[in-house]
Biotite code that builds the C-alpha atoms (Angstrom):
import biotite.structure as struc

atoms = struc.array([
    struc.Atom([91.813, 84.004, 123.868], chain_id="A", res_id=1, res_name="MET", atom_name="CA", element="C"),
    struc.Atom([92.419, 83.725, 120.328], chain_id="A", res_id=2, res_name="VAL", atom_name="CA", element="C"),
    struc.Atom([93.922, 86.976, 118.285], chain_id="A", res_id=3, res_name="THR", atom_name="CA", element="C"),
    struc.Atom([93.062, 86.782, 114.050], chain_id="A", res_id=4, res_name="THR", atom_name="CA", element="C"),
    struc.Atom([95.023, 89.071, 112.420], chain_id="A", res_id=5, res_name="ILE", atom_name="CA", element="C"),
    struc.Atom([94.186, 89.635, 108.959], chain_id="A", res_id=6, res_name="GLN", atom_name="CA", element="C"),
    struc.Atom([96.542, 90.829, 106.008], chain_id="A", res_id=7, res_name="LYS", atom_name="CA", element="C"),
    struc.Atom([95.429, 92.238, 103.251], chain_id="A", res_id=8, res_name="GLU", atom_name="CA", element="C"),
    struc.Atom([99.212, 92.814, 101.059], chain_id="A", res_id=9, res_name="PHE", atom_name="CA", element="C"),
    struc.Atom([102.676, 90.979, 101.342], chain_id="A", res_id=10, res_name="VAL", atom_name="CA", element="C"),
    struc.Atom([105.022, 93.598, 100.945], chain_id="A", res_id=11, res_name="GLU", atom_name="CA", element="C"),
    struc.Atom([108.446, 93.479, 99.498], chain_id="A", res_id=12, res_name="ILE", atom_name="CA", element="C"),
    struc.Atom([111.000, 95.871, 101.069], chain_id="A", res_id=13, res_name="SER", atom_name="CA", element="C"),
    struc.Atom([114.314, 96.365, 98.968], chain_id="A", res_id=14, res_name="VAL", atom_name="CA", element="C"),
    struc.Atom([116.839, 99.241, 101.284], chain_id="A", res_id=15, res_name="VAL", atom_name="CA", element="C"),
    struc.Atom([119.997, 100.283, 99.565], chain_id="A", res_id=16, res_name="ASP", atom_name="CA", element="C"),
    struc.Atom([122.432, 103.059, 100.894], chain_id="A", res_id=17, res_name="ASN", atom_name="CA", element="C"),
    struc.Atom([123.165, 104.392, 97.908], chain_id="A", res_id=18, res_name="GLY", atom_name="CA", element="C"),
    struc.Atom([122.804, 107.971, 96.335], chain_id="A", res_id=19, res_name="ILE", atom_name="CA", element="C"),
    struc.Atom([119.076, 107.660, 96.158], chain_id="A", res_id=20, res_name="GLY", atom_name="CA", element="C"),
    struc.Atom([116.720, 108.646, 93.473], chain_id="A", res_id=21, res_name="PHE", atom_name="CA", element="C"),
    struc.Atom([116.938, 112.279, 92.034], chain_id="A", res_id=22, res_name="PRO", atom_name="CA", element="C"),
    struc.Atom([113.981, 114.338, 93.555], chain_id="A", res_id=23, res_name="GLU", atom_name="CA", element="C"),
    struc.Atom([112.923, 115.922, 90.431], chain_id="A", res_id=24, res_name="GLU", atom_name="CA", element="C"),
    struc.Atom([112.240, 112.898, 88.700], chain_id="A", res_id=25, res_name="MET", atom_name="CA", element="C"),
    struc.Atom([108.990, 111.842, 90.945], chain_id="A", res_id=26, res_name="GLY", atom_name="CA", element="C"),
    struc.Atom([106.628, 110.034, 89.221], chain_id="A", res_id=27, res_name="ASP", atom_name="CA", element="C"),
    struc.Atom([108.359, 110.417, 85.844], chain_id="A", res_id=28, res_name="LYS", atom_name="CA", element="C"),
    struc.Atom([110.804, 107.898, 87.483], chain_id="A", res_id=29, res_name="ILE", atom_name="CA", element="C"),
    struc.Atom([108.146, 105.103, 85.856], chain_id="A", res_id=30, res_name="PHE", atom_name="CA", element="C"),
    struc.Atom([108.153, 106.480, 82.680], chain_id="A", res_id=31, res_name="ASP", atom_name="CA", element="C"),
    struc.Atom([109.901, 104.385, 80.044], chain_id="A", res_id=32, res_name="PRO", atom_name="CA", element="C"),
    struc.Atom([113.019, 105.420, 79.027], chain_id="A", res_id=33, res_name="TYR", atom_name="CA", element="C"),
    struc.Atom([114.070, 107.983, 81.860], chain_id="A", res_id=34, res_name="VAL", atom_name="CA", element="C"),
    struc.Atom([117.149, 107.246, 82.991], chain_id="A", res_id=35, res_name="THR", atom_name="CA", element="C"),
    struc.Atom([119.881, 108.874, 84.852], chain_id="A", res_id=36, res_name="THR", atom_name="CA", element="C"),
    struc.Atom([122.954, 106.729, 83.470], chain_id="A", res_id=37, res_name="LYS", atom_name="CA", element="C"),
    struc.Atom([125.182, 107.545, 80.440], chain_id="A", res_id=38, res_name="ASN", atom_name="CA", element="C"),
    struc.Atom([124.188, 103.643, 78.588], chain_id="A", res_id=39, res_name="GLN", atom_name="CA", element="C"),
    struc.Atom([120.510, 102.990, 80.315], chain_id="A", res_id=40, res_name="GLY", atom_name="CA", element="C"),
    struc.Atom([117.551, 102.221, 78.466], chain_id="A", res_id=41, res_name="THR", atom_name="CA", element="C"),
    struc.Atom([115.049, 103.476, 81.164], chain_id="A", res_id=42, res_name="GLY", atom_name="CA", element="C"),
    struc.Atom([113.029, 100.610, 81.243], chain_id="A", res_id=43, res_name="LEU", atom_name="CA", element="C"),
    struc.Atom([113.396, 98.276, 83.907], chain_id="A", res_id=44, res_name="GLY", atom_name="CA", element="C"),
    struc.Atom([111.093, 100.652, 86.744], chain_id="A", res_id=45, res_name="LEU", atom_name="CA", element="C"),
    struc.Atom([109.157, 100.971, 83.656], chain_id="A", res_id=46, res_name="ALA", atom_name="CA", element="C"),
    struc.Atom([108.545, 96.898, 83.095], chain_id="A", res_id=47, res_name="ILE", atom_name="CA", element="C"),
    struc.Atom([108.690, 96.841, 86.715], chain_id="A", res_id=48, res_name="VAL", atom_name="CA", element="C"),
    struc.Atom([105.500, 98.938, 87.564], chain_id="A", res_id=49, res_name="LYS", atom_name="CA", element="C"),
    struc.Atom([103.625, 97.353, 84.532], chain_id="A", res_id=50, res_name="LYS", atom_name="CA", element="C"),
    struc.Atom([104.053, 94.547, 86.129], chain_id="A", res_id=51, res_name="ILE", atom_name="CA", element="C"),
    struc.Atom([103.361, 95.323, 89.379], chain_id="A", res_id=52, res_name="ILE", atom_name="CA", element="C"),
    struc.Atom([100.127, 97.201, 87.969], chain_id="A", res_id=53, res_name="ASP", atom_name="CA", element="C"),
    struc.Atom([98.674, 94.119, 86.086], chain_id="A", res_id=54, res_name="GLU", atom_name="CA", element="C"),
    struc.Atom([98.725, 92.135, 89.380], chain_id="A", res_id=55, res_name="HIS", atom_name="CA", element="C"),
    struc.Atom([96.943, 95.120, 91.319], chain_id="A", res_id=56, res_name="ASN", atom_name="CA", element="C"),
    struc.Atom([100.063, 95.932, 93.142], chain_id="A", res_id=57, res_name="GLY", atom_name="CA", element="C"),
    struc.Atom([101.765, 98.881, 93.959], chain_id="A", res_id=58, res_name="LYS", atom_name="CA", element="C"),
    struc.Atom([105.167, 99.779, 93.665], chain_id="A", res_id=59, res_name="ILE", atom_name="CA", element="C"),
    struc.Atom([106.949, 103.180, 96.260], chain_id="A", res_id=60, res_name="ILE", atom_name="CA", element="C"),
    struc.Atom([110.155, 104.671, 96.096], chain_id="A", res_id=61, res_name="ILE", atom_name="CA", element="C"),
    struc.Atom([111.296, 107.490, 98.172], chain_id="A", res_id=62, res_name="LYS", atom_name="CA", element="C"),
    struc.Atom([114.900, 108.339, 99.286], chain_id="A", res_id=63, res_name="ASN", atom_name="CA", element="C"),
    struc.Atom([116.138, 107.686, 102.833], chain_id="A", res_id=64, res_name="ARG", atom_name="CA", element="C"),
    struc.Atom([118.019, 109.609, 105.119], chain_id="A", res_id=65, res_name="GLU", atom_name="CA", element="C"),
    struc.Atom([121.310, 107.470, 103.623], chain_id="A", res_id=66, res_name="VAL", atom_name="CA", element="C"),
    struc.Atom([119.802, 105.608, 100.236], chain_id="A", res_id=67, res_name="GLY", atom_name="CA", element="C"),
    struc.Atom([116.810, 104.766, 98.480], chain_id="A", res_id=68, res_name="SER", atom_name="CA", element="C"),
    struc.Atom([113.402, 102.300, 99.662], chain_id="A", res_id=69, res_name="GLU", atom_name="CA", element="C"),
    struc.Atom([111.639, 100.471, 97.223], chain_id="A", res_id=70, res_name="VAL", atom_name="CA", element="C"),
    struc.Atom([108.546, 99.089, 98.655], chain_id="A", res_id=71, res_name="LEU", atom_name="CA", element="C"),
    struc.Atom([106.596, 96.530, 96.646], chain_id="A", res_id=72, res_name="ILE", atom_name="CA", element="C"),
    struc.Atom([102.962, 95.604, 97.608], chain_id="A", res_id=73, res_name="LYS", atom_name="CA", element="C"),
    struc.Atom([100.586, 92.854, 96.731], chain_id="A", res_id=74, res_name="PHE", atom_name="CA", element="C"),
    struc.Atom([97.038, 91.718, 97.330], chain_id="A", res_id=75, res_name="PRO", atom_name="CA", element="C"),
    struc.Atom([96.247, 88.701, 98.962], chain_id="A", res_id=76, res_name="LEU", atom_name="CA", element="C"),
    struc.Atom([93.889, 87.132, 97.120], chain_id="A", res_id=77, res_name="VAL", atom_name="CA", element="C"),
])
């Protein structure tokens, strides 16, 4: 018997054990110039999201019990 599993996405998960993302930022975290750092530009996640969107992907950010996780999904062509 041969089992075939077809996958539609490739996923990249990055996990850390830092303080996580402020909950009150919500989806604003991807807006340009939004930052929690004193000397940050707030462009990093905005650029990342733009690149992912242009490749029909998804980015999901969530806090964990300790730290946070960034999940990036790209469709397989």
